[in-house]
C-alpha positions in Angstrom: -25.6 -225.6 -78.3 -22.4 -226.8 -79.8 -20.3 -224.0 -81.3 -17.7 -226.0 -83.2 -19.9 -228.0 -85.7 -19.1 -225.9 -88.8 -15.9 -224.4 -90.3 -15.9 -221.9 -93.1 -12.6 -222.0 -95.1 -12.6 -218.3 -95.9 -13.8 -216.8 -99.2 -17.4 -215.9 -99.7 -19.0 -214.4 -102.9 -20.2 -211.2 -101.4 -19.1 -207.6 -101.9 -17.9 -206.6 -98.4 -16.7 -207.8 -95.1 -19.7 -206.4 -93.3 -22.1 -208.1 -95.7 -20.2 -211.4 -95.1 -20.2 -211.1 -91.3 -23.9 -210.3 -91.0 -24.9 -213.0 -93.5 -22.9 -215.7 -91.9 -23.9 -214.8 -88.4 -27.6 -214.8 -89.2 -27.4 -218.3 -90.7 -24.6 -220.2 -89.0 -23.2 -218.1 -86.2 -24.3 -220.4 -83.4 -22.4 -223.3 -85.0 -19.1 -221.5 -85.6 -16.1 -220.8 -83.5 -14.6 -218.3 -85.9 -15.7 -216.0 -88.7 -13.8 -215.1 -91.9 -14.3 -211.8 -93.7 -15.0 -213.5 -97.0 -11.7 -212.5 -98.6 -13.6 -210.0 -100.8 -12.3 -207.7 -103.5 -8.8 -208.3 -104.8 -8.4 -211.3 -102.5 -11.3 -213.2 -104.1 -8.9 -215.3 -106.3 -6.9 -216.4 -103.3 -3.2 -215.7 -103.9 -3.5 -214.2 -107.4 -3.3 -210.8 -105.8 0.2 -211.8 -104.7 1.1 -212.2 -108.4 0.0 -208.7 -109.0 2.2 -207.6 -106.1 5.2 -209.4 -107.6 4.5 -208.0 -111.1 4.5 -204.4 -109.6 7.5 -205.0 -107.3 10.6 -203.0 -108.4 13.0 -205.9 -107.6 11.1 -208.5 -109.7 10.8 -209.3 -113.4 9.5 -212.0 -115.7 12.0 -214.8 -116.2 12.3 -214.7 -120.0 14.8 -217.6 -120.0 12.5 -220.0 -118.1 9.4 -221.9 -119.0 5.9 -220.8 -118.3 3.6 -222.7 -116.0 0.6 -224.5 -117.5 -2.1 -225.0 -114.9 -4.4 -228.0 -115.6 -7.5 -229.3 -113.9 -7.6 -232.9 -112.8 -9.0 -234.0 -116.1 -6.3 -232.4 -118.2 -8.2 -229.2 -119.1 -5.8 -226.3 -119.5 -6.9 -223.4 -117.2 -4.2 -220.9 -118.0 -0.6 -220.5 -118.9 1.5 -218.0 -116.9 5.0 -216.5 -117.2 7.0 -216.8 -114.0 8.8 -214.2 -112.0 12.4 -213.9 -110.8 14.6 -211.4 -109.0 16.1 -208.7 -111.3 19.9 -209.0 -111.9 21.9 -207.4 -109.2 19.2 -207.5 -106.6 20.1 -209.0 -103.2 17.1 -211.1 -102.1 18.2 -210.6 -98.5 17.3 -206.9 -98.9 14.0 -207.4 -100.6 10.7 -206.9 -98.7 7.2 -207.7 -100.0 4.1 -205.8 -98.8 1.9 -208.8 -98.9 -1.2 -206.8 -97.9 -2.5 -209.5 -95.5 -2.0 -207.3 -92.5 -3.7 -204.2 -94.0 -6.7 -206.1 -95.3 -7.3 -208.1 -92.2 -6.8 -205.3 -89.7 -9.4 -203.3 -91.7 -11.8 -206.2 -91.5 -11.1 -206.7 -87.8 -12.2 -203.2 -87.1 -15.5 -203.9 -88.8 -15.8 -207.2 -87.0 -15.1 -205.5 -83.6 -17.6 -202.8 -84.2 -20.3 -205.3 -85.2 -19.5 -207.5 -82.2 -19.7 -204.5 -79.8 -23.1 -203.7 -81.2 -24.4 -207.2 -80.8 -24.6 -208.1 -84.5 -21.8 -210.7 -84.2 -22.1 -213.3 -81.5 -19.7 -212.7 -78.6 -18.1 -216.1 -78.7 -16.8 -215.7 -82.2 -13.2 -215.0 -83.1 -12.1 -213.2 -86.3 -10.5 -215.6 -88.7 -7.4 -214.7 -90.8 -6.4 -216.9 -93.6 -2.7 -216.8 -94.6 -0.8 -218.5 -97.5 2.7 -220.0 -97.2 5.8 -219.0 -99.2 5.2 -222.0 -101.4 1.7 -220.8 -102.3 2.9 -218.0 -104.6 6.3 -219.6 -105.4 5.0 -222.7 -107.1 2.4 -220.7 -109.0 4.1 -217.5 -110.0 7.9 -217.8 -109.4 10.5 -219.4 -111.6 12.1 -222.5 -110.1 15.5 -220.9 -110.6 14.5 -218.3 -108.0 12.9 -220.6 -105.4 15.9 -220.8 -103.0 16.0 -217.0 -102.7 12.2 -216.4 -102.8 11.2 -218.9 -100.1 13.0 -217.1 -97.2 12.3 -213.6 -98.6 8.6 -214.2 -98.8 8.5 -216.0 -95.4 10.1 -213.0 -93.7 7.5 -210.7 -95.3 4.6 -213.0 -94.4 5.7 -213.3 -90.8 6.1 -209.5 -90.6 2.4 -209.2 -91.7 1.5 -211.8 -89.1 3.2 -209.8 -86.4 1.2 -206.7 -87.4 -2.0 -208.7 -87.3 -1.2 -210.1 -83.9 -0.3 -206.7 -82.5 -3.6 -205.2 -83.7 -6.1 -207.9 -82.7 -6.6 -209.3 -79.2 -5.3 -212.9 -78.9 -8.6 -214.2 -77.6 -10.4 -212.7 -80.6 -8.0 -214.0 -83.3 -7.9 -217.2 -85.3 -5.0 -217.8 -87.8 -5.6 -220.4 -90.5 -2.7 -221.4 -92.8 -3.9 -222.4 -96.3 -1.9 -225.4 -97.4 -2.5 -226.0 -101.1 0.7 -226.0 -103.2 2.3 -228.2 -100.6 -0.4 -230.8 -101.1 0.1 -230.5 -104.9 3.9 -230.9 -104.5 3.2 -234.2 -102.6 1.1 -235.2 -105.6 3.9 -234.3 -108.0 1.7 -231.8 -109.8 4.3 -229.2 -110.7 7.1 -229.7 -113.3 9.8 -229.6 -110.6 10.0 -230.1 -106.8 13.0 -230.2 -104.5 14.4 -233.7 -103.7 13.9 -233.0 -100.0 10.4 -231.6 -100.5 8.9 -233.5 -97.5 11.4 -232.2 -95.0 11.1 -228.7 -96.4 7.3 -228.7 -96.1 7.3 -230.3 -92.7 9.8 -227.8 -91.3 7.8 -224.9 -92.9 4.6 -226.1 -91.3 6.4 -226.1 -87.9 7.9 -222.6 -88.3 4.7 -221.0 -89.4 2.7 -222.6 -86.6 5.2 -221.6 -84.0 5.1 -218.0 -85.2 1.5 -217.8 -83.9 1.5 -216.8 -80.2 -0.2 -218.9 -77.6 -3.7 -217.6 -77.0 -4.3 -217.0 -80.7 -6.2 -219.9 -82.3 -4.2 -221.8 -84.9 -5.5 -224.1 -87.7 -4.5 -225.5 -91.1 -6.7 -225.9 -94.2 -5.4 -228.6 -96.6 -6.5 -228.2 -100.2 -6.2 -229.8 -103.6 -6.8 -226.5 -105.4 -10.1 -225.2 -106.8 -9.5 -222.3 -109.2 -12.7 -223.0 -111.1 -14.5 -224.9 -108.2 -12.9 -228.1 -109.4 -9.8 -230.0 -108.2 -6.4 -229.7 -109.8 -5.8 -233.2 -108.6 -8.2 -235.9 -107.6 -6.7 -237.7 -104.6 -6.5 -241.5 -104.6 -7.4 -241.4 -100.9 -6.7 -239.4 -97.7 -3.2 -240.8 -97.2 -1.3 -237.6 -98.2 -3.7 -235.5 -96.0 -3.0 -237.8 -93.1 0.8 -237.6 -93.6 0.7 -233.9 -93.7 -1.6 -233.6 -90.7 0.6 -235.8 -88.6 3.6 -233.8 -89.6 1.9 -230.5 -88.6 0.9 -232.0 -85.3 4.4 -233.2 -84.7 6.4 -230.2 -85.9 4.3 -227.4 -84.4 5.5 -226.8 -80.8 2.2 -225.2 -79.6 -1.4 -226.6 -79.8 -3.0 -226.9 -83.2 -6.6 -226.0 -82.6 -8.1 -227.3 -85.8 -7.4 -229.1 -89.1 -9.6 -229.0 -92.2 -9.3 -231.7 -94.8 -11.2 -231.9 -98.2 -13.4 -234.7 -99.3 -14.3 -235.0 -103.1 -18.0 -235.3 -103.9 -17.8 -238.8 -105.2 -16.0 -240.3 -102.2 -18.2 -241.9 -99.7 -16.2 -245.1 -99.6 -14.0 -246.6 -96.8 -10.9 -246.5 -99.0 -10.8 -242.7 -99.0 -11.4 -242.2 -95.3 -9.3 -245.1 -94.0 -6.0 -243.3 -93.9 -7.5 -240.5 -91.8 -7.8 -242.9 -88.9 -4.0 -242.7 -88.7 -4.0 -239.0 -87.8 -2.8 -238.6 -84.2 -5.3 -236.1 -83.1 -5.2 -234.9 -79.5 -8.3 -233.9 -77.6 -7.5 -230.2 -78.1 -7.5 -230.4 -82.0 -10.8 -230.3 -83.8 -11.0 -232.1 -87.2 -13.2 -230.6 -89.9 -14.0 -232.6 -93.0 -14.9 -230.7 -96.2 -17.6 -233.1 -97.3 -20.5 -230.7 -97.9 -21.3 -230.2 -101.5 -23.8 -227.9 -103.2 -27.3 -229.4 -103.7 -26.2 -232.9 -102.7 -28.0 -233.6 -99.3 -28.1 -237.3 -99.8 -24.4 -237.3 -100.8 -23.5 -235.2 -97.8 -25.2 -237.7 -95.5 -23.4 -240.6 -97.2 -20.0 -239.0 -96.8 -20.8 -238.2 -93.1 -21.7 -241.9 -92.5 -18.5 -243.1 -94.2 -16.4 -240.6 -92.2 -18.0 -241.5 -88.9 -16.7 -245.1 -89.3 -13.1 -243.7 -89.1 -13.2 -240.2 -87.5 -14.9 -239.2 -84.3 -16.3 -235.9 -83.2 -15.6 -234.2 -86.5 -17.1 -231.0 -87.8 -18.3 -230.2 -91.3 -17.2 -227.8 -94.0 -16.9 -227.6 -97.8 -13.8 -228.6 -99.6 -12.6 -225.0 -100.1 -13.8 -221.4 -100.0 -16.7 -220.2 -102.0 -15.4 -217.0 -103.4 -15.0 -218.2 -107.0 -18.4 -220.0 -107.0 -21.6 -218.6 -108.4 -23.0 -216.1 -105.8 -26.4 -217.6 -106.3 -25.2 -220.8 -104.6 -24.5 -219.1 -101.3 -28.0 -219.5 -99.7 -28.0 -223.2 -100.8 -24.6 -223.8 -99.3 -25.6 -222.2 -96.0 -28.8 -224.3 -96.0 -26.8 -227.4 -96.7 -24.6 -226.8 -93.6 -27.7 -226.2 -91.4 -29.3 -229.5 -92.7 -26.0 -231.4 -92.2 -25.6 -230.1 -88.6 -29.0 -231.5 -87.7 -27.9 -234.9 -89.0 -24.6 -234.7 -87.3 -26.2 -233.8 -84.0 -28.9 -236.5 -84.1 
C-alpha cells in the first residue's frame, strides 16, 4: 500500500495532540508519511501566538507613529485591523532573543507521539511533522515596516535556535520539518501596503537558508499558502504561476533534497489555465508534490480537480489547501472521509 498519497498541512480542530494522533492514524495513517500534532491550543490560529509573544516581549512596543494593518479577504471584506510592533528606543536588535515556543510545543508533542508509536497506536513508518513559520510570517502581519530590517535577522536567529532544539530532541529518521510559506506568497501578489524592491531575491535566499538549516536525514518540505484566516483566501490566484516560480526557487536554492512541496488549489479551479504553470516546476524524482485540491463535501469537484491536475502533474498526492484548525470541528469526519474517497480514485 502506498504511504505517500495524502499530506496533512498541520492544524486540526481537536483538543490535544494525543487526540489528533489517534484520530488521524485510525483514518488515514496507512496513506501518510508524516503526522502533525494538530497545532492545538494557542497555536490554533497559526502565527497569532507570535503576536502575543511580541506584545509581551520587554524589547517590543506598538509603533504609535506608523499605520495599522488592515487585513482583507479576497473579496474586500475587512477581517481585522491591527496595530504593528517595533523595537523600543535604545534597544539593540542584535541583542534581542525571542522565545518562539515552537521547540517547547513540538518536543512535548513528540514525546506523546513517541510513546504512542512505541505502544503500537501510531504506525511505525510515520514521522512526526513539525510546521515552522518564517521571519516574514510574523513580520508582515504584526511588525511595523520601519522595523523590518532589524526584525528579519532577529527572528530568524530565534527560529533557527528553536529548530536546533527540535533536531536535538527528535531522531532524524522520525522527524519531518515543514516550512509554512504564506506571507511570501502574498508579497508576490502585492497584498501588503509595502514590500522591499528586491523582494524576490530576499524570499528566494530565505527559502534556501531555512532549508539548508535542516540536517540531512530529517525530512524537509514546504507548504505554500494564500492565507485562510476564516477558511477563505486572502487572495484568489489568477493561476499557479507564482506557486511554480516559488517552487522552482526553493528547489534551486536549497542545497539538500526537498522531500515534498504542497501547493493550494482553489475550489472553483478545475481548468487547465490554473494548472498549466505547475508543469514548469522542475521536480526531481525525490520530491513529492501534493496538491491541495480536496474541499469539504465536494466529491465531484475533488475528482474534477484531480482530472485537471493529472493532465499536467504526475504522481501527485492529495491534501486540502491549508490546515483545518480554524474550521468547524464538525467538518473533521467529512474531511477525513473525502481524503479516503479521493485516494481510491487516485489509485484506480
